[in-house]
C-alpha positions in Angstrom: -21.7 20.6 -23.6 -20.1 22.2 -20.6 -20.0 25.2 -18.3 -17.1 26.5 -16.3 -17.2 28.7 -13.1 -14.0 30.5 -12.3 -13.3 32.4 -9.1 -16.6 31.6 -7.4 -17.8 34.2 -4.9 -20.4 33.8 -2.2 -23.5 36.0 -2.0 -24.0 35.5 1.8 -22.2 34.4 4.8 -22.8 33.4 8.4 -20.6 32.2 11.2 -19.2 32.4 14.7 -15.8 32.2 16.5 -15.0 28.7 15.2 -16.7 28.6 11.8 -17.7 30.5 8.7 -20.3 29.5 6.2 -20.4 31.0 2.6 -23.3 30.4 0.3 -24.1 31.2 -3.3 -25.6 30.1 -6.6 -23.9 29.3 -9.9 -25.8 29.7 -13.1 -24.8 27.3 -15.9 -26.1 28.9 -19.1 -25.1 26.1 -21.5 -26.8 23.5 -19.4 -29.7 25.7 -18.4 -29.1 24.7 -14.8 -28.1 26.1 -11.5 -25.7 24.9 -8.8 -26.3 25.7 -5.1 -22.8 26.0 -3.5 -21.7 26.2 0.2 -18.2 26.5 1.5 -17.8 26.0 5.2 -14.6 26.6 7.3 -14.6 25.1 10.8 -12.0 24.7 13.5 -11.5 20.9 13.6 -8.6 20.8 16.1 -5.9 23.1 17.4 -4.0 24.5 14.3 -6.4 22.7 11.9 -9.2 24.1 9.8 -11.7 21.9 8.0 -13.0 23.2 4.7 -16.0 21.6 3.1 -17.4 22.4 -0.4 -21.0 21.3 -0.8 -22.6 21.3 -4.2 -26.3 20.5 -5.1 -28.4 20.8 -8.2 -32.1 20.1 -8.9 -32.3 20.6 -12.7 -30.7 17.6 -14.4 -31.1 13.9 -13.8 -27.3 13.8 -13.4 -24.5 16.2 -14.0 -20.8 15.3 -14.3 -18.5 17.8 -12.6 -15.0 18.5 -11.2 -14.1 21.0 -8.6 -10.8 22.6 -7.7 -9.8 23.9 -4.2 -7.1 26.5 -4.2 -4.7 27.5 -1.4 -2.8 30.8 -2.1 -0.4 32.6 0.2 -1.0 36.3 0.7 2.7 37.0 0.2 5.5 35.3 -1.7 6.4 32.3 0.5 10.0 31.2 1.3 9.3 27.8 -0.3 6.8 25.1 -1.2 6.9 21.6 0.1 5.1 18.3 -0.5 5.1 14.9 1.2 8.0 13.6 -0.9 9.8 17.0 -1.5 11.1 19.3 1.2 11.6 21.8 -1.7 8.7 21.1 -4.0 9.5 21.7 -7.7 5.8 21.9 -8.5 3.5 20.4 -11.2 1.2 17.5 -10.7 2.0 15.4 -7.6 1.5 11.7 -7.1 3.3 10.9 -4.0 3.2 8.4 -1.1 0.7 10.6 0.8 -1.4 13.5 -0.7 -0.1 16.5 1.2 1.6 19.8 0.2 2.0 23.3 1.4 4.2 26.3 1.7 6.5 27.9 4.3 6.3 31.6 5.0 9.2 33.9 5.2 8.8 33.8 9.0 9.1 30.0 9.1 5.4 29.2 9.5 4.3 26.0 7.8 0.9 25.9 6.1 -0.3 22.6 4.8 -3.2 21.4 2.6 -4.6 17.9 3.3 -7.5 15.9 1.9 -10.1 13.7 3.4 -10.0 10.0 2.5 -10.4 9.0 -1.1 -13.5 6.9 -0.5 -15.3 10.0 0.8 -13.8 12.6 -1.5 -14.0 10.0 -4.3 -10.4 9.9 -5.6 -7.8 7.3 -6.3 -4.2 7.0 -7.4 -4.7 4.5 -10.2 -2.3 5.0 -13.1 -2.2 1.6 -14.8 -4.1 -1.6 -15.4 -3.1 -5.2 -15.1 -1.5 -7.0 -18.2 1.5 -9.0 -19.1 4.4 -8.7 -19.4 4.0 -5.2 -17.9 1.1 -3.1 -16.8 0.0 -0.3 -19.2 -1.9 2.9 -18.5 -5.7 2.6 -18.5 -7.6 4.6 -21.0 -9.4 6.5 -18.2 -7.0 7.8 -15.6 -8.7 9.3 -12.5 -7.4 12.4 -10.7 -4.3 13.2 -12.6 -4.1 16.6 -10.8 -5.4 15.7 -7.4 -2.6 17.8 -6.1 -0.9 20.5 -8.2 1.8 23.0 -7.0 2.8 26.1 -8.9 6.0 25.6 -11.0 9.0 28.0 -11.2 7.4 29.6 -14.3 4.3 30.4 -12.2 6.4 31.7 -9.3 8.4 33.9 -11.6 5.1 35.7 -12.5 4.2 35.9 -8.7 1.5 33.2 -9.1 1.9 31.2 -5.9 -0.7 28.5 -5.3 -1.5 24.9 -4.5 -4.6 23.2 -5.9 -6.6 20.1 -5.3 -8.8 18.9 -8.2 -11.5 16.4 -7.5 -13.4 14.6 -10.2 -11.1 15.1 -13.2 -10.2 12.2 -15.5 -7.5 12.0 -18.2 -9.1 10.1 -21.1 -7.5 8.6 -24.3 -8.7 10.1 -27.5 -9.0 7.0 -29.6 -10.0 8.9 -32.7 -6.9 11.2 -32.7 -3.4 10.0 -33.7 -0.5 9.9 -31.3 2.4 12.3 -31.8 5.8 10.8 -32.7 8.7 11.9 -30.5 12.2 11.6 -31.9 14.7 9.7 -29.8 18.4 10.3 -30.0 20.4 7.9 -32.1 22.7 5.3 -30.4 25.5 7.9 -30.4 23.3 10.1 -28.2 22.6 7.5 -25.6 24.2 7.9 -22.2 25.9 4.6 -21.2 27.3 3.5 -17.9 29.3 0.4 -17.0 30.1 -2.4 -19.4 27.4 -1.5 -22.0 28.0 -1.5 -25.7 25.6 -0.5 -28.5 25.9 -0.6 -32.2 23.4 0.1 -35.0 23.5 -1.6 -38.4 20.8 -2.2 -41.0 18.1 -0.7 -38.7 19.0 -3.2 -35.9 20.5 -2.0 -32.6 22.7 -4.6 -31.0 23.3 -4.3 -27.3 25.8 -6.0 -25.1 25.3 -5.7 -21.3 27.6 -7.1 -18.5 27.4 -6.3 -14.8 24.9 -4.7 -12.4 25.9 -1.1 -13.2 25.6 -1.4 -17.0 22.8 0.5 -18.6 21.8 2.8 -21.4 19.9 6.0 -20.6 17.9 7.5 -23.5 16.6 11.0 -22.7 13.5 12.6 -24.2 11.3 15.6 -23.5 8.2 14.8 -21.3 5.5 16.5 -19.2 3.5 15.4 -16.2 -0.1 14.3 -16.5 0.6 12.9 -20.0 0.7 9.4 -21.4 3.4 8.0 -23.6 3.4 4.9 -25.8 6.5 2.8 -26.4 7.1 0.1 -29.1 10.0 -2.0 -30.2 10.8 -5.4 -31.6 13.5 -7.4 -29.9 15.5 -10.6 -29.5 17.2 -11.2 -26.2 19.1 -14.1 -24.6 17.6 -13.4 -21.2 15.0 -11.2 -19.6 16.0 -7.6 -19.3 14.7 -4.4 -17.7 13.0 -1.6 -19.7 12.4 1.3 -17.3 10.9 4.8 -17.8 12.4 7.3 -15.3 12.1 10.9 -14.3 15.7 12.3 -14.6 17.5 15.5 -13.6 19.8 17.6 -15.8 22.7 15.1 -15.3 20.4 12.2 -16.3 20.4 10.8 -12.8 17.1 9.0 -12.0 14.8 10.8 -9.7 11.9 8.5 -9.8 10.9 5.3 -11.5 7.7 6.0 -13.5 7.2 2.3 -14.3 7.4 1.4 -10.6 9.8 -1.4 -11.3 7.2 -3.2 -13.4 9.7 -3.4 -16.2 10.8 -7.0 -16.9 10.7 -7.9 -20.6 10.7 -11.7 -21.1 13.5 -13.3 -23.0 13.1 -14.2 -26.7 16.4 -15.7 -27.8 15.4 -16.8 -31.3 12.2 -15.2 -32.6 11.6 -11.5 -33.0 9.0 -10.5 -30.3 7.1 -7.2 -30.1 6.7 -5.1 -27.0 4.2 -2.3 -26.7 2.9 -0.4 -23.7 1.5 3.0 -22.6 2.9 4.7 -19.5 1.2 7.5 -17.6 3.6 10.2 -16.3 1.8 11.2 -13.1 4.4 13.7 -12.1 7.9 14.9 -13.0 10.5 16.5 -10.7 13.1 16.8 -13.4 13.1 18.6 -16.7 12.8 15.5 -18.8 12.4 11.7 -18.8 14.5 8.8 -20.0 14.3 5.2 -21.0 16.7 2.9 -19.1 17.8 -0.5 -20.5 19.7 -2.8 -18.2 19.9 -6.3 -16.7 16.7 -7.3 -15.0 16.4 -6.3 -11.4 16.1 -8.6 -8.4 12.6 -9.3 -7.0 12.8 -6.5 -4.3 14.6 -4.2 -6.8 17.5 -4.1 -4.3 20.1 -4.7 -7.1 20.3 -5.2 -10.8 21.0 -8.8 -11.5 24.4 -9.4 -13.1 24.4 -12.0 -15.8 27.3 -14.3 -15.7 27.8 -13.8 -19.4 27.1 -10.9 -21.6 23.4 -10.2 -22.1 22.7 -9.8 -25.8 19.8 -7.8 -27.0 18.7 -6.8 -30.5 16.2 -4.0 -31.0 14.3 -2.8 -34.0 11.8 0.0 -34.6 12.2 1.6 -31.2 9.5 4.2 -31.2 8.1 6.8 -28.7 4.7 8.6 -29.0 2.7 11.0 -27.0 -0.8 9.6 -26.7 -3.6 12.0 -27.5 -5.7 12.7 -24.3 -8.1 15.2 -22.9 -9.5 16.0 -19.5 -13.1 15.6 -18.6 -15.1 15.5 -15.3 -16.2 12.1 -14.0 -17.8 12.8 -10.6 -21.6 12.6 -10.8 -23.9 15.1 -9.1 -27.4 13.5 -9.1 -30.5 15.6 -9.0 -31.4 16.6 -5.5 -28.4 15.1 -3.8 -25.5 17.0 -2.3 -21.8 16.2 -2.9 -19.3 17.2 -0.3 -15.5 17.6 -0.7 -13.5 17.9 2.5 -10.1 19.3 2.9 -8.0 20.4 5.9 -5.6 23.3 6.3 -3.0 23.3 9.1 -0.7 26.1 10.3 2.3 25.4 12.6 5.3 27.6 13.3 7.2 24.7 14.8 7.6 22.3 11.8 11.2 21.6 10.9 12.1 22.5 7.3 12.9 18.8 6.5 11.3 16.0 4.7 10.7 14.3 8.1 9.2 17.4 9.6 6.7 17.8 6.8 5.7 14.2 6.7 5.2 14.0 10.4 3.1 17.2 10.4 0.9 16.0 7.5 0.1 12.7 9.2 -0.4 14.3 12.7 -2.7 17.1 11.5 -4.8 14.9 9.3 -5.4 12.6 12.2 -6.2 15.6 14.4 -8.6 17.0 11.8 -10.4 13.7 11.6 -10.7 13.5 15.3 -8.3 10.6 15.9 -6.3 10.6 19.1 -3.0 8.8 19.9 0.8 9.0 19.8 2.6 10.1 16.6 3.2 6.5 15.6 -0.5 5.7 16.0 -1.5 8.9 14.1 0.8 7.8 11.3 -0.9 4.4 11.1 -4.4 5.9 11.0 -3.6 8.7 8.6 -1.8 6.4 6.2 -4.7 4.1 6.1 -7.1 6.9 5.4 -5.0 8.0 2.5 -5.1 4.4 1.1 -8.9 4.1 1.3 -9.8 5.1 -2.3 -12.7 5.1 -4.6 -12.3 2.5 -7.4 -14.6 3.8 -10.1 -16.9 6.6 -11.3 -19.6 5.1 -9.0 -18.1 5.5 -5.5 -17.0 2.1 -4.3 -14.4 2.0 -1.5 -11.3 0.0 -1.8 -8.3 -0.4 0.5 -5.0 0.0 -1.3 -2.2 -1.8 0.5 0.1 0.9 -0.8 0.3 3.4 -3.6 2.8 1.0 -5.3 0.9 -2.3 -4.8 -2.3 -0.6 -6.0 -1.1 1.5 -9.0 -3.5 -0.7 -11.0 -6.3 -0.5 -8.4 -5.5 -3.9 -6.8 -7.1 -4.7 -3.5 -5.9 -7.7 -1.5 -8.2 -9.6 0.9 -5.6 -10.0 3.6 -4.5 -6.4 3.6 -8.1 -5.0 3.6 -9.0 -7.4 6.4 -6.2 -6.3 8.7 -6.4 -2.6 7.8 -10.1 -2.1 8.3 -10.4 -4.3 11.4 -7.9 -1.9 13.0 -10.4 0.9 12.9 -14.0 1.4 14.0 -15.4 2.6 10.6 -18.6 0.6 10.2 -19.3 1.9 6.6 -15.9 0.8 5.4 -15.9 -2.5 7.2 -19.3 -3.5 5.8 -18.9 -2.2 2.3 -15.5 -3.7 1.7 -16.6 -7.0 3.3 -19.6 -7.1 1.0 -17.3 -6.4 -2.0 -15.3 -9.6 -1.1 -18.6 -11.4 -0.7 -19.6 -10.5 -4.2 -16.3 -11.9 -5.4 -16.9 -15.3 -3.9 -16.2 -18.2 -6.2 -18.7 -21.0 -7.0 -16.8 -23.3 -4.6 -17.2 -20.8 -1.8 -13.6 -19.6 -1.8 -12.8 -15.9 -1.4 -10.3 -14.4 -3.9 -6.9 -13.2 -2.9 -7.2 -9.9 -4.8 -9.6 -7.8 -6.9 -8.7 -5.5 -9.7 -10.9 -2.9 -11.5 -9.7 -3.6 -15.1 -9.0 -7.3 -15.2 -10.2 -10.4 -13.6 -7.5 -12.0 -11.3 -8.6 -15.4 -10.3 -6.5 -16.3 -7.3 -9.0 -18.3 -5.2 -6.8 -20.7 -3.4 -6.3 -22.5 -0.1 -4.5 -19.7 1.6 -6.0 -17.6 4.5 -8.4 -15.4 2.4 -11.5 -17.4 3.1 -10.8 -18.0 6.9 -10.1 -14.3 7.3 -13.3 -13.4 5.6 -15.3 -15.6 8.0 -13.4 -13.9 10.9 -14.4 -10.6 9.4 -18.0 -11.7 9.3 -17.9 -12.6 13.0 -16.3 -9.3 13.9 -18.8 -7.2 11.9 -21.7 -9.0 13.6 -20.2 -8.5 17.0 -19.1 -4.9 16.5 -21.8 -3.4 14.4 -24.7 -5.9 14.5 -24.2 -6.5 10.8 -26.8 -8.7 9.1 -24.5 -11.3 7.3 -25.1 -12.8 3.8 -26.2 -16.2 5.1 -25.8 -18.2 1.9 -22.3 -16.9 1.2 -21.2 -17.5 4.8 -22.4 -21.1 4.5 -20.6 -21.6 1.2 -17.4 -20.2 2.7 -17.6 -22.3 5.8 -18.3 -25.4 3.8 -15.3 -24.6 1.6 -13.1 -24.3 4.6 -14.2 -27.6 6.1 -14.0 -29.4 2.8 -10.6 -28.0 1.9 -8.5 -27.5 5.1 -10.0 -30.4 7.0 -10.2 -32.7 4.1 -8.9 -35.7 6.1 -11.6 -35.2 8.7 -9.2 -35.5 11.6 -8.6 -31.9 12.6 -5.2 -31.8 10.8 -4.9 -28.8 8.4 -4.2 -29.6 4.7 -3.5 -26.8 2.3 -1.6 -26.1 -0.9 -0.3 -22.7 0.4 1.0 -21.1 3.5 -2.2 -19.7 5.2 -0.5 -16.3 6.0 1.4 -13.6 4.3 4.0 -16.0 2.9 1.3 -17.5 0.6 3.6 -17.2 -2.4 5.1 -20.4 -1.2 3.0 -23.3 -2.7 2.7 -27.0 -2.1 1.0 -28.4 -5.2 0.4 -31.8 -3.6 -0.7 -30.2 -0.4 0.9 -30.2 3.0 -0.1 -31.1 6.6 3.1 -30.0 8.2 2.9 -26.2 8.8 2.4 -24.8 12.3 0.7 -21.6 11.2 -1.8 -23.5 8.9 -2.7 -25.8 11.8 -3.3 -22.8 14.1 -5.5 -21.0 11.5 -7.6 -24.2 11.1 -8.2 -24.4 14.8 -9.3 -20.8 15.0 -11.4 -21.1 11.9 -13.3 -24.1 13.2 -14.2 -22.1 16.3 -15.2 -19.2 14.1 -17.5 -21.4 12.0 -19.1 -22.7 15.2 -19.6 -19.2 16.6 -21.3 -18.0 13.4 -24.2 -20.4 14.1 -24.7 -21.5 10.6 -27.7 -24.0 10.6 -26.6 -27.5 9.7 -22.9 -26.6 9.6 -21.9 -25.0 13.0 -23.7 -27.6 15.0 -21.8 -30.4 13.3 -18.6 -29.3 14.8 -18.4 -30.5 18.4 -16.2 -28.7 21.0 -13.9 -31.7 21.5 -13.2 -31.7 17.7 -12.0 -28.1 17.8 -9.9 -29.0 20.9 -8.3 -31.8 18.9 -7.3 -29.3 16.2 -5.9 -27.1 19.0 -3.9 -30.0 20.4 -2.3 -30.6 17.1 -1.4 -26.9 16.9 0.2 -27.1 20.4 2.2 -30.2 19.3 4.4 -28.0 17.1 6.1 -26.8 20.3 9.4 -28.6 20.9 10.1 -28.7 24.7 13.8 -29.3 24.0 14.3 -26.4 21.5 11.8 -24.3 23.5 9.9 -22.8 20.5 7.1 -23.7 18.1 8.5 -25.3 14.9 7.4 -23.5 11.7 7.1 -26.9 10.1 7.5 -30.5 11.3 10.9 -30.8 9.5 12.3 -27.3 10.3 14.2 -27.0 13.6 16.6 -24.2 12.7 14.3 -21.2 12.1 11.8 -19.2 14.2 9.3 -16.5 13.5 6.2 -14.7 14.6 3.8 -16.5 12.2 3.8 -19.6 14.5 2.2 -17.7 17.4 -0.1 -15.5 15.3 -3.0 -18.0 15.4 -2.8 -17.7 19.2 -3.2 -13.9 18.8 -6.3 -14.5 16.6 -7.8 -16.8 19.2 -7.2 -14.3 22.0 -8.6 -11.5 19.8 -11.7 -13.3 18.7 -12.6 -15.3 21.7 -10.3 -14.3 24.6 -9.2 -18.0 24.5 -5.7 -19.3 25.1 -4.7 -22.3 23.0 -1.0 -22.4 23.8 0.4 -22.5 27.4 2.1 -19.5 28.9 5.4 -21.4 28.9 5.1 -22.1 25.1 4.5 -18.4 24.2 7.1 -17.0 26.6 9.8 -19.3 25.6 9.1 -18.9 22.0 9.3 -15.1 22.3 12.6 -15.4 24.2 14.2 -17.4 21.3 13.5 -14.6 18.8 16.5 -12.3 18.8 16.1 -8.6 19.5 17.8 -6.4 16.9 18.7 -2.7 16.2 19.5 -1.2 19.6 19.2 2.5 19.7 20.0 4.9 22.5 17.1 7.1 21.5 14.5 4.4 21.9 12.0 4.6 24.8 13.7 1.6 26.5 17.3 1.3 25.3 18.1 -1.3 28.0 15.8 -3.7 26.2 18.7 -4.5 23.9 17.0 -3.6 20.7 13.9 -2.0 19.1 12.7 -4.8 16.7 12.6 -8.5 16.2 12.6 -10.3 12.8 9.5 -11.8 11.3 11.5 -15.0 10.5 15.2 -15.8 11.2 17.6 -18.7 11.3 18.8 -20.2 14.5 22.4 -21.5 14.8 24.3 -23.4 17.5 27.3 -21.1 17.3 28.2 -17.5 17.5 25.3 -15.1 18.3 22.8 -18.0 18.0 21.0 -16.7 14.9 21.7 -15.6 11.4 20.1 -14.5 8.2 19.3 -17.1 5.5 21.4 -17.7 2.4 20.9 -19.1 -1.1 21.6 -22.6 0.3 19.9 -22.3 3.7 16.4 -21.0 3.4 13.7 -23.0 5.2 10.1 -22.1 4.1 11.4 -20.2 1.1 11.6 -21.6 -2.5 14.9 -21.9 -4.4 13.7 -19.2 -6.8 13.2 -16.7 -4.0 16.3 -17.7 -2.1 18.5 -17.1 -5.2 18.4 -13.4 -4.3 19.9 -14.2 -0.9 23.3 -14.8 -2.5 26.3 -12.7 -1.3 24.2 -11.5 1.7 22.2 -9.2 -0.7 19.0 -9.7 1.2 20.3 -9.8 4.8 17.7 -8.2 7.0 15.4 -7.4 4.1 11.8 -8.5 3.6 11.3 -12.1 4.8 15.0 -12.7 5.4 14.9 -11.2 8.9 13.0 -8.0 8.2 10.8 -6.5 11.0 7.1 -6.4 10.1 5.2 -4.2 12.5 1.7 -5.8 12.5 2.6 -9.4 13.2 5.4 -8.4 15.5 3.3 -6.2 17.8 0.5 -8.8 17.7 3.2 -11.3 18.9 4.2 -9.0 21.8 0.5 -8.6 22.8 0.1 -12.3 22.7 3.0 -12.5 25.1 1.5 -9.8 27.3 -1.7 -11.7 27.7 0.3 -14.8 28.6 2.3 -12.9 31.2 5.5 -11.9 29.3 6.9 -9.1 31.4 8.9 -7.6 28.5 5.8 -7.0 26.4 5.1 -3.3 27.2 8.7 -2.2 26.5 8.9 -4.3 23.3 5.7 -2.7 22.1 6.8 0.9 22.9 10.2 0.3 21.3 8.6 -1.1 18.1 6.1 1.8 17.8 9.1 4.1 18.2 11.1 2.2 15.6 8.4 2.5 12.9 8.7 6.3 12.7 12.4 6.7 13.7 14.7 4.0 12.4 14.4 5.4 8.9 14.3 9.1 9.9 13.1 10.5 6.6 10.1 8.1 6.6 8.2 8.5 9.8 5.4 6.5 8.2 3.7 3.1 8.4 6.0 0.8 6.4 5.8 -2.7 4.9 8.9 -3.8 6.9 12.0 -2.3 8.5 15.4 -3.5 7.4 17.3 -5.0 10.3 20.8 -5.2 9.0 22.5 -1.9 9.1 24.8 -3.0 6.2 21.7 -3.4 4.0 19.4 -0.4 4.8 16.9 -1.1 2.1 13.3 -0.5 3.3 11.5 -1.3 0.1 9.1 0.9 -1.9 6.0 0.6 0.2 6.7 3.4 2.7 3.0 4.3 3.4 1.3 1.0 4.2 -2.3 0.2 5.2 -2.4 -3.1 7.1 -0.4 -1.9 10.1 -3.5 0.0 11.2 -4.5 -3.4 12.7 -2.1 -2.6 15.5 -4.6 0.0 16.8 -7.1 -2.6 17.7 -4.4 -4.9 19.0 -3.3 -2.1 21.4 -6.9 -1.8 22.6 -6.8 -5.5 23.4 -3.7 -4.9 25.5 -5.2 -1.9 27.3 -2.7 0.4 25.7 -5.4 2.4 23.8 -9.1 2.9 24.4 -11.7 2.5 21.6 -13.0 6.0 22.3 -9.7 7.4 20.8 -11.1 6.4 17.4 -13.5 9.0 16.0 -15.9 6.3 14.6 -16.2 4.3 17.8 -19.7 4.0 19.2 -20.7 1.7 22.1 
């Protein structure tokens, strides 16, 4: 049973110079109920209007609803734009950042923005976890969160943008899927050294080289789900992608988000089946792409030394039967508020960069945040990655729209992201979510997913960071902590990392962002791990856990700190990443020092150790447009090799790769990964924290390094003035990855407060 209200009109209004309030009632005859509706427009900042839709009902115990917010130009606009399209083609939009608008004939830009997903109760989830690839869930939230009119609408003078909150795309299990005919092998588009033959219902493929692939086009629409099935035999793993393509079959977007590796099956016939949600389409159709498997960072397609042989049978494509239904709940007597922002600016350049900068800047302004453009990008990007994970509003922090396409939340990312801002509600609720996920042994998981348990409780930094979060929440907000869980986590840390009871850290993983590197037998030789243990011991003591904290004497913590300091080599003049590594340097080694300064205002390392360490890290990517071009560069690498000849440093190779496994380092061959990711990439959060550590130790270059790095984040890749996972540092390999709107860099905002380069009052949620 349902009711629909089209083109709602108010019955009364009130207002003043800076606001307008519209009020009215909506009768629902089928439900025998009534909705009280208010729409308020208020000037939130110069050039920014905040629009709030408030709904309330008192007749039903609960009512499921969805609501659409339209933005329509008075006259035909010159063009439409969205965050990822300077000339938006229209349709459903699932892009890095939810923003869209139009440009008038006079060059005025109008934009439509949304409040954070955890408040407006939306997410960008389009798949669930599974192996070998991640299929679409049977309940897909917010398929039309943003929708722009298509050319067919514009041809009929229907110009609009629309936000829809509370809509779900749901599988119809009782209805059959619709078969879609694929072209025969003769109709496949082939590139490179790719051969395909069909005989006796078996398609035999031969693939050699990185550019060899088959492109199989088919008709598709956005906000629909498609099912794929085939049987196969293959000598090696291969890639099976679903792409949005243009009229020339050139890929416009990877619908499968590079989650496309099909495992090898050289002898037995294996079956592959998955469902893929098409959240948006820029082109007129879609295509299947079959090729060699891609590298880990999807920088290149791996080229097999010999021909890759694949046999396929029963290749089938189906459109899954679905319907839309509301999923937001309006309980009796409680109001629901949806908040949007509209900005108007005649000075926005008609470029992708211009629209992206304006969207981030004006969202921050609308939310009351103050700072430079780079700081506004960090804040706005975080707000657009704070989602609601389920029909019952439960906030999560998505690291990026890519990492969290299945709703994944990572402990490390959520810790740094939320500790960068002063939002008490988010910090406490997400902290409590991790508390609920605590294992029987006291460990905190590495990640949480909505559709599948992912048990990755291990001796990395998750549990220590959770304890640091507890200390910060108590200090900042006066939070009442879950005492029993805090005790279990502290006991886990002492039992695990200090297992030898001598202040030396033991762990099976790197206790930092490189925790994909494991040591099954455990290791006591890592600098970062030792520093994290020293800080964690002091955190446990500061938490004042009865019977635990008082068992850690000050001189024992100081012993752990001395072991951390012992990684400094006075001859090489830097902290060794590991006892046996003397030819590599990074920011991870001084990050525990930053944590100690942040949490306790306490120096562990000497000024000389920190300053000399920073001086050994090379400065890269000089730019005459930077705030301080004389500094010699704008960024420094997170981890880099040191050499005794030439420029004194170099990127790692497939044969020289300290701290990196052979499996990961295989991608370093032929300089394919120079300056990319952990091979010399520049990671903003840890880098600026390193500079602030230097500043607090008297490093005179700190302020210029910080300003240059903030500038670099939104300028070195001009089309992406956003918070990014990393910046590529080798101009010959300008691959910046796929996580171009990234959450955890928001931690930089609190770090800048530490350094006196921001004030807490610039955050709208700060209260003394």
